[in-house]
C-alpha positions in Angstrom: -20.2 -2.4 -16.4 -18.0 -5.5 -16.5 -15.8 -5.9 -13.5 -12.1 -7.0 -14.0 -11.7 -10.8 -14.2 -8.4 -10.7 -12.3 -7.1 -8.5 -9.5 -3.6 -8.0 -8.3 -3.5 -7.7 -4.5 -0.7 -5.4 -3.3 0.1 -6.5 0.3 1.3 -3.7 2.5 1.3 -5.5 5.9 5.0 -5.9 6.4 5.7 -2.2 5.9 2.6 -0.1 6.4 1.1 -2.6 8.8 4.1 -2.8 11.1 5.8 0.6 10.9 3.8 2.2 13.7 4.2 -0.7 16.2 5.8 0.7 19.4 7.6 -2.6 20.2 10.3 -3.5 17.7 9.2 -6.6 15.8 12.2 -9.0 15.5 13.7 -9.6 12.0 12.8 -13.3 12.3 9.1 -12.4 12.7 9.1 -10.0 9.8 10.8 -12.5 7.5 8.4 -15.2 8.7 5.5 -13.0 7.9 6.7 -12.1 4.4 7.6 -15.7 3.6 4.1 -16.8 4.7 2.5 -14.1 2.5 4.6 -15.4 -0.4 3.4 -18.9 0.3 -0.2 -17.7 0.3 0.1 -16.7 -3.3 0.5 -12.9 -3.1 2.5 -11.5 -6.0 3.3 -8.1 -4.6 4.5 -7.7 -1.0 5.7 -4.4 0.2 8.6 -5.7 2.3 10.0 -2.7 4.2 11.1 0.9 3.9 14.5 2.6 3.6 13.7 5.6 5.7 15.8 7.2 8.5 15.7 5.0 11.6 15.2 8.3 13.5 11.8 8.7 12.0 10.7 5.0 11.9 12.9 2.9 14.2 10.7 -0.1 13.5 12.2 -0.4 10.0 15.8 0.2 10.8 16.4 -3.5 9.9 15.3 -3.0 6.3 18.5 -4.3 4.6 18.6 -7.5 6.8 14.9 -8.2 6.2 15.4 -7.9 2.4 18.5 -10.1 2.6 16.8 -12.9 4.5 13.3 -13.3 2.9 12.9 -16.2 0.5 12.2 -14.6 -2.8 9.9 -16.4 -5.2 10.2 -15.9 -9.0 7.3 -13.8 -10.3 6.7 -12.1 -6.9 7.6 -8.4 -6.3 9.0 -7.2 -3.0 8.9 -3.4 -3.4 10.4 -1.1 -0.7 9.5 2.4 0.1 12.2 5.1 -0.4 11.8 8.8 0.6 14.9 10.2 -1.1 18.2 9.5 -2.9 19.8 8.3 0.3 17.1 5.8 0.8 17.3 4.6 -2.8 21.1 4.1 -2.5 20.6 2.0 0.6 17.8 0.0 -1.2 20.0 -0.6 -4.2 22.8 -1.8 -2.0 20.3 -4.2 -0.4 19.3 -5.7 -3.7 15.9 -4.2 -4.2 14.2 -4.7 -7.6 11.2 -2.3 -7.1 10.7 0.9 -5.1 7.7 2.9 -4.0 7.8 6.7 -3.9 5.1 8.7 -2.2 3.5 12.1 -2.7 0.4 13.9 -1.4 -2.5 15.5 -3.1 -2.5 18.5 -0.7 0.2 20.9 0.3 -0.5 20.8 4.0 -0.3 17.0 4.2 2.9 17.0 2.1 4.6 19.4 4.5 3.4 17.5 7.6 4.3 14.1 6.1 7.6 14.8 4.2 8.5 18.3 5.4 8.4 19.7 1.9 5.9 21.1 -0.7 4.4 19.0 -3.4 6.8 20.7 -6.0 9.8 20.0 -3.7 8.8 16.4 -3.3 8.4 15.9 -7.0 11.9 17.5 -7.6 13.3 15.1 -5.0 11.7 12.1 -6.6 12.8 13.2 -10.1 16.4 12.4 -9.1 15.3 9.2 -7.4 13.5 7.9 -10.5 16.3 8.9 -12.9 18.8 6.9 -10.8 16.4 3.9 -10.3 15.9 3.8 -14.1 19.6 3.4 -14.6 19.5 0.2 -12.4 16.3 -1.1 -14.2 14.4 -0.8 -10.9 10.6 -0.6 -11.3 8.9 2.4 -9.7 5.5 2.7 -8.2 4.0 6.0 -7.1 1.7 6.3 -4.0 -0.5 9.4 -3.7 -1.9 10.1 -0.2 -5.0 11.9 0.9 -6.8 11.6 -2.4 -10.3 11.4 -1.0 -9.9 13.8 2.0 -7.2 15.5 4.0 -7.0 15.8 7.8 -5.9 19.4 7.4 -7.6 20.7 4.3 -10.8 18.6 4.2 -12.3 17.6 0.8 -9.8 17.3 -2.0 -10.9 18.3 -5.6 -10.5 15.3 -8.1 -8.7 17.7 -10.5 -6.1 18.4 -7.8 -5.5 14.6 -7.4 -5.3 14.2 -11.1 -2.7 17.0 -11.5 -0.3 15.4 -8.9 -0.9 11.9 -10.2 0.1 13.0 -13.7 3.3 14.6 -12.3 4.2 11.3 -10.5 3.3 9.2 -13.6 5.6 11.5 -15.8 8.5 10.6 -13.5 8.3 7.0 -14.9 6.1 5.2 -12.4 4.6 2.0 -13.9 1.6 2.4 -11.6 0.0 5.2 -9.5 -1.9 4.2 -6.3 -4.7 6.5 -5.3 -4.9 6.4 -1.5 -7.7 7.3 0.9 -5.2 7.8 3.7 -7.8 8.8 6.4 -10.6 6.6 5.2 -13.2 9.4 4.7 -14.0 8.5 1.1 -17.4 7.2 -0.2 -18.2 5.3 -3.4 -19.3 8.5 -5.1 -16.2 10.4 -4.3 -14.1 7.3 -5.2 -15.7 7.2 -8.7 -15.2 10.9 -9.2 -11.5 10.8 -8.4 -10.7 7.7 -10.5 -12.7 9.2 -13.4 -10.7 12.4 -13.2 -7.3 10.7 -13.0 -8.2 8.1 -15.7 -8.8 11.0 -18.2 -5.0 11.4 -18.2 -3.6 8.1 -17.0 -4.7 4.7 -18.3 -7.0 3.0 -15.8 -4.9 -0.2 -16.0 -2.0 1.9 -14.6 -4.0 2.9 -11.5 -4.4 1.2 -8.1 -6.6 1.8 -5.0 -5.6 2.0 -1.3 -8.6 2.4 1.0 -8.7 2.7 4.8 -11.7 1.5 6.8 -11.9 4.3 9.3 -15.6 5.0 8.4 -16.4 1.4 7.3 -16.2 2.3 3.6 -13.1 0.5 2.4 -14.9 -2.4 0.6 -17.6 -0.2 -0.8 -14.9 2.1 -2.2 -13.1 -0.9 -3.6 -16.2 -2.0 -5.4 -16.7 1.5 -6.8 -13.1 1.4 -8.1 -13.6 -2.0 -9.6 -16.6 -0.6 -11.5 -14.2 2.1 -12.9 -12.0 -0.7 -14.2 -9.3 -0.6 -11.4 -7.7 -4.0 -11.0 -5.0 -3.5 -8.4 -5.7 -2.9 -4.7 -3.5 -2.4 -1.6 -4.5 -4.2 1.6 -2.9 -5.3 4.8 -3.0 -8.8 6.3 -5.1 -8.9 9.5 -6.0 -5.2 8.9 -2.7 -4.1 10.4 -1.5 -0.5 10.3 -2.7 3.0 9.5 -1.2 6.4 9.0 0.9 8.1 11.8 0.3 11.6 10.3 -3.5 11.3 10.2 -5.3 11.4 13.5 -7.8 8.6 13.9 -6.8 7.0 10.6 -6.3 3.5 11.9 -7.4 0.5 9.9 -6.0 -0.5 6.6 -8.4 -2.7 4.6 -7.7 -6.3 5.7 -6.4 -8.5 2.9 -8.7 -11.4 4.1 -11.8 -9.1 3.8 -10.7 -7.9 0.3 -10.1 -11.5 -0.8 -13.5 -12.7 0.4 -15.3 -10.0 -1.6 -13.3 -10.7 -4.7 -13.9 -14.5 -4.4 -17.6 -13.8 -4.1 -17.4 -11.8 -7.3 -15.5 -14.7 -9.0 -12.5 -12.4 -9.6 -9.2 -14.3 -9.8 -6.4 -13.3 -7.4 -4.2 -16.4 -7.0 -4.3 -16.0 -3.2 -5.0 -18.9 -0.9 -7.4 -17.8 1.9 -6.4 -20.5 4.4 -2.7 -19.7 4.0 -3.4 -15.9 4.2 -5.3 -16.4 7.5 -2.4 -18.4 8.8 -0.1 -15.5 8.0 -2.4 -13.2 9.9 -2.5 -15.5 12.9 1.3 -15.7 12.9 1.8 -12.0 13.1 -1.1 -11.3 15.4 0.2 -14.1 17.7 3.5 -12.2 18.0 1.8 -8.8 18.5 -0.5 -10.3 21.1 -3.8 -9.1 19.8 -6.7 -10.5 17.7 -6.9 -10.0 13.9 -8.5 -6.9 12.5 -10.1 -8.9 9.8 -13.8 -9.8 10.2 -13.5 -12.5 7.6 -10.5 -14.2 9.4 -12.4 -14.1 12.7 -15.6 -15.5 11.1 -13.9 -18.3 9.2 -11.7 -19.2 12.1 -14.7 -19.5 14.4 -16.6 -21.5 11.8 -13.7 -24.0 11.6 -13.4 -24.4 15.3 
């Protein structure tokens, strides 16, 4: 099968990568990270989240971050919103794209958002209707598609059913996420094949965690299915606070290295991407989680 000739990298580092940091990252640092990612050529950078500061104190500065970043034409700076209140705050802050998030299992939905799948869809129905009035683009993220920390394996048909419901709300893209990183290439193919029977493959994205070292293998399996959009996090920052042991987003540098090796165009500059990773890791006081960044930095030394 022919692989896509071009891939859109959806950078989640500033939001997903930083939201679980215990020490509050200053606004200047968040803005500096986003601006460096923009300069590296990324065209989709998840900037922040308009959630209750009570739940995620790290992102209480969402409006200020969005106001201070240097926006570049042609680059999307989506923000996560959990409900209508979050949407209203995001609109007031000048957002142009939002991300809504559901789950493929009932237990994860209840643990993550304190509501059932049906209740979450009803909540997002209102959000999407209001967003449409403001011409705001909507992306839908679907968690635990390849395995759930509470329910174990997830049937591809179950993922497909919820993905269809999200898509029907008006999402331009549905991201299939392996939130706890238990997926394998075979299961990845099965899930994307099931969802693609109802949603065009060009409307699907992949989000893989590297908990079991399978993120790049799963990415390749999704590429073979025709998927051409992938989430990743600079320096491999972040994970999921609701999934025990689920640390380790796929590092953007590692994803880029594989795509470059496949001669797949991304428009992302590796050197500038590594610089962005060094910038944020320098502030956090720890080494990068990207093997590629470590190897290339050592090679250049």
